[in-house]
N, C-alpha and C positions, 0 to 999 in steps of 0.2 A: 504493500500500500504506500509506504513512504517513498519507495523507489519511483513510483508513478508521479507522485507529487513533485519530487525534485526534477525529474525529467521534464515535466511540464513547465516548471519554474525556469529552467535554463533555456527552454525554447521560447518562453514568453515571460520575461522577468517581471515580477511584481514586488519582490522583497530584496533580491540580490542585485548587486551592481556588477556589470561585466567590464568595468573599467580595468585597464592594465596597471593602474596605480595601486601599490600596496597600502594597506591601512596604516594610519599613523602610529598606532600602538605597537605594531610590529617593528617600525623603524626605531622606536624607543627601546624595544627589546634588543635589537641589533647593537645599538649604542651601548646598552648595559653590558652585554656579554663581551664586547670588544674592550670597553674601558674598565669596567669593574671586575669582570671575570678573566680579563687578559687572554681572550680567545682570538686567535688569528684565523680569519675566515678564508682559508685556502686549504684545498684538499679535504674538504668536509663532505660527508655523505648526509643528505637531508631527506627526511620523510615528511611529506605534506599530507595530512589526513583530512579528507574532504577538500581536496585541492582546488576544486572549481576550475577556473582557467589558469591556475598556477601562478598568479601574479605575486603572491607573497613569498613562496619558496624561490621563485625566479629572482626576486629582489635580493634575497640572501646570497644566492649562487653568484650573482654578479658583483658581490663585494670583494671577491678575490679570484684566485686562479685555481683551476682543477676541482671545483666543487661539482657534485653530482646531485641530481634530484630524482626522487621516487615519489610518485603521487598516487593516491587512491581516492576515487570518488564514486558515488553510487549512480551518477548520471553519465550515460554514454556521450551525451551532447557536451557536457562539461569536459570530459576527457578529450574529445575531439578538438575543442577549443584550446585546451592546454597544449596539445601536440602541435597545433598550428602556431601558437605563440612561441613555444620553446621545443623544437623538434629533438633536441639532444636529451630531453628528459624522459624518464621511464614512467609514463602515466598509464594507469590501468583501472578498469571498472572493478569495484569491490565494495563490500560492506565493512566499515571500520569497526563494527561490533563483532567481527568474526576473526578467525586466525589470519595473521598477516603472512604473505608469501615470502618472508625474508628470514635469514638465519639470525641466531643469537648475536647480540652486540654488534649490529650492523651500522647503526647510525650515530652521528655526532649530535644532530639536532632533529627533534621531532616537533612538528607544528600541529596544533588543533585550534583553528581559528573559527569559532562559532560553528563547529561541525558535529559535535557529539551531543547536541541538545536533544535530538529525537531518539537516542538510543534507549532501549528498555534497560532495566536494571541488570538483567542477565547479559545483555550485550555490553553494557558498561563494564561489567566485571571482566569479560574477555578482552575488551579494549584496553583496560588498565594493565592487565597481565601481559598483553602483547606489546604495549609500549615499553614496559619495564624489561621485557625479554629482549627486544630488538635494539634498545638504546644502550650505548656503551657506558660503562662506569665513568662517572663524571660528565656524561653527556647532558645536554640541556633540552628541556621540554618547555615549549611556550603554549600557554592555554588562554584562550578568550572564550568565556561562556556566559550564559545569562545569569543575572543577579536578581535575587528575590528581594533583598533588603532595600527598602525605600522605593520600590517600583509599584505604584498604585495600579497601573494597568495589569501587570502580572498577577497581583493579588486579587483583583476583580475577576480575572479569567479563571483563577484557581477555584473560585466560588461558583461562577456562572457556567463554566465549561470545563469541569474537572476531568482529568485523565484517570487512567486505571491505577497508576502508581504514584508514589509519594512526590509531592510538589510538581505535578505535571498538569498541563491543561491542553485543550484542543483548540487550535486557532480557528475562529469562525471563518467560513467560506473556503479556506484552504484545506481544512481537515487535518492539519499537521499537528502532531503531538510534540510539545516542548517541555523540557525540564528546567526549572529555575533552582538556584542554590542560595541558601544563606551562607554567610562567611564561615560559620562554624561547620556547617555541613560540607562545604567545599573542601575545607582543610582536612576534615575527618575522612573524606572520600579519597583524596589524593595523597595525603602525607604518608600512608603506609608504603607507598611506592616511590615517592620522590621527596627531596628536601626543598622546602619553599624558600626561594630567594627574595621575592618581593611579590606583593599583591596590591593592586589598585582597583578602585571602582571608577568606571567611566559612564557618562550619560550621553546617549545619542538619540537622535530622532529619526525614525524610520517611516518612509511613506508607503502606504498601502491603500489602494483604491482611492487615491486622491486625498487621503487623510494622513495626518502626521501623528505618529505615536512615539511617546517617550519610552525609551528602553534603557535599562541599566545593565552593565556588563562587568564581570570580573576579568581583569587582565593581569597575568602574572608569569614570572619566570620560575622554573623549577629545575632541579638537577638530580640526576641519579647518583646517589652516594656510592662510594667504593664498597661500603658494607651492605649494599642493597642486593640481596640475592633475588633471583626470579621468584616471584610470589605465586 
């Protein structure tokens, strides 16, 4: 069901932007890992989960020499767009809530930019295990996801259009299920797998059906510690 929604969305966008400009918070993450984490962005292997047209991972790849991109997206149209924009990338159709087709400790950087919101709890468990499995020790994970705290629209939807699982709602008209996180719940969900480096809350306005909606997001950098075994 979710596959059909996203395929339709990429063919006729109502929520997403098909711009080739990476989102600002990703640029902030790149500055952070370069200046604070002393990461040289050359020769890095990057995994882009829910890659869309690849704009965000492409931005990182272009920061240095010899970087490689692997991207997964549920939409064939999105994958076709990514291949057109960056033919050198390995982009493939897949569900990020299932086993990744990569070996252990493959990636230096993993991105999830507002891509795991519609996973079920079972899928999220697999997704977390797979990121941890494929991310190298001391590798970096960037997450942007929906924030429950202070988001009136999200809280109203949780009441008026509740989903089947915790803190989920079904978006009217689209029929898309989304998960929102409180700060405490987000940290509790991800910290068994990764070390939190920073976490910020951002407010953006999204246009849908000619209406503007305020949406809150968590944006943060994480790292796989040397002592983090595959969970």
